[in-house]
C-alpha positions as CSV (number, residue, x, y, z in Angstrom):
1,X,98.4,43.7,24.4
2,X,98.4,41.0,26.8
3,X,95.9,37.7,26.5
4,X,95.3,35.3,29.7
5,X,93.9,32.3,29.7
6,X,92.8,30.7,33.3
7,X,93.1,27.3,34.1
8,X,90.7,26.4,37.2
9,X,92.0,23.3,38.9
10,X,92.1,21.7,42.4
11,X,95.6,22.5,43.8
12,X,96.0,18.8,44.6
13,X,95.5,17.9,41.3
14,X,98.4,20.3,39.8
15,X,100.7,18.1,37.9
16,X,104.1,18.2,38.4
17,X,106.8,18.7,35.2
18,X,107.0,14.8,34.4
19,X,103.0,14.5,34.7
20,X,102.3,17.4,32.4
21,X,104.9,16.0,30.2
22,X,103.6,13.0,29.7
23,X,100.2,14.5,29.3
24,X,101.4,16.6,26.4
25,X,103.1,13.6,24.8
26,X,100.1,11.2,25.0
27,X,98.0,13.7,23.3
28,X,100.7,13.5,20.4
29,X,101.6,17.4,20.8
30,X,105.4,18.1,20.0
31,X,106.0,20.7,23.1
32,X,108.9,19.8,25.6
33,X,108.5,21.3,28.9
34,X,111.5,23.6,30.2
35,X,113.5,21.5,32.0
36,X,113.5,23.5,35.6
37,X,109.9,23.9,34.8
38,X,108.5,23.6,38.8
39,X,104.8,24.4,39.5
40,X,104.1,26.8,42.1
41,X,107.8,27.9,42.3
42,X,107.6,29.2,38.5
43,X,106.3,32.8,38.2
44,X,106.8,35.3,34.9
45,X,108.0,34.0,31.7
46,X,108.1,30.1,30.9
47,X,110.1,29.1,28.0
48,X,109.5,25.9,25.8
49,X,110.2,24.0,22.9
50,X,107.6,24.0,20.2
51,X,107.9,21.8,17.3
52,X,111.9,21.8,17.5
53,X,112.1,25.8,18.1
54,X,113.3,26.9,21.4
55,X,111.9,30.1,22.6
56,X,108.2,30.1,22.7
57,X,106.7,30.4,25.7
58,X,104.2,32.5,28.2
59,X,104.1,34.2,31.5
60,X,102.2,31.2,34.6
61,X,101.0,32.3,37.6
62,X,99.6,30.1,40.3
63,X,97.5,31.5,42.5
64,X,94.2,30.7,44.8
65,X,90.9,30.8,42.6
66,X,89.7,33.7,45.1
67,X,92.8,35.6,44.4
68,X,91.8,35.7,40.7
69,X,87.9,35.9,40.8
70,X,87.3,38.3,43.4
71,X,83.9,39.1,43.7
72,X,82.7,38.6,40.3
73,X,80.1,35.5,40.7
74,X,79.6,34.7,36.9
75,X,83.8,34.1,36.8
76,X,83.6,32.3,40.2
77,X,80.8,30.1,38.5
78,X,83.1,29.0,35.8
79,X,85.9,27.8,38.5
80,X,83.2,25.1,39.2
81,X,84.6,25.1,42.9
82,X,88.3,24.3,41.8
83,X,90.7,25.9,44.5
84,X,93.4,26.9,42.2
85,X,93.8,28.8,39.0
86,X,97.2,28.7,37.0
87,X,97.2,31.9,34.7
88,X,99.0,31.6,31.3
89,X,99.5,35.0,29.7
90,X,101.1,35.8,26.2
91,X,101.2,38.6,23.6
92,X,100.1,38.7,20.1
93,X,102.5,35.3,18.8
94,X,100.4,32.4,17.5
95,X,103.8,30.2,18.6
96,X,103.0,31.4,22.3
97,X,99.7,31.2,22.4
98,X,100.1,27.3,20.7
99,X,102.2,26.4,24.1
100,X,99.4,28.0,25.8
101,X,96.5,26.1,24.2
102,X,98.7,22.8,24.5
103,X,99.0,23.5,27.9
104,X,95.3,24.2,28.6
105,X,94.3,20.7,26.7
106,X,96.4,18.5,28.9
107,X,95.6,20.1,32.0
108,X,92.0,19.8,30.8
109,X,91.7,16.4,29.9
110,X,94.2,14.8,32.7
111,X,93.8,16.9,35.5
112,X,90.1,18.0,35.6
113,X,90.7,21.6,34.8
114,X,88.0,24.3,33.5
115,X,89.6,26.6,31.2
116,X,88.5,30.2,30.4
117,X,90.1,32.4,28.2
118,X,89.5,35.9,30.1
119,X,86.3,35.0,31.5
120,X,84.4,33.3,28.6
121,X,82.8,29.8,28.7
122,X,84.8,26.9,28.2
123,X,85.1,25.1,25.1
124,X,84.4,21.3,25.3
125,X,87.8,19.1,25.4
126,X,87.3,18.1,21.5
127,X,86.7,21.7,20.3
128,X,89.9,22.7,22.6
129,X,92.1,20.2,21.0
130,X,90.9,20.8,16.9
131,X,91.4,24.3,18.0
132,X,94.8,23.7,19.1
133,X,95.5,21.8,15.8
134,X,94.6,24.7,13.7
135,X,96.5,27.8,16.1
136,X,99.8,25.4,15.7
137,X,99.2,25.0,12.1
138,X,98.6,29.3,11.9
139,X,102.1,29.3,13.8
140,X,104.6,27.4,11.9
141,X,103.4,30.3,9.0
142,X,104.5,33.0,11.5
143,X,108.3,34.4,11.0
């Protein structure tokens, strides 16, 4: 089963690789973006290095918000006027989910993103950060 987290963001605020990595580092997470990570050009699986382990990651897609939400008024309301969406999809791995959550926290904190798991109401950043720390602990136990 696939899961998707949506980060609604103004297209002009989508960070480049260096800015996103700096944000992740400032949050204190041990996640390294792939050296070739390129916003808007990347599509499909994007690998990361999580706590020294190469391989975890998620599928990433960049689209205008209108293409993602369609006619769903409630989903559109979640975007709060942001014109672009970064979709992050993963399967069941906690390590992959940890990557999604870390990137989501960075996008929220420093780039004004509104993050929604599959159309659910967004969580405040402090709750996202606490949840991310729990997910990282669970990921460490994953074989």
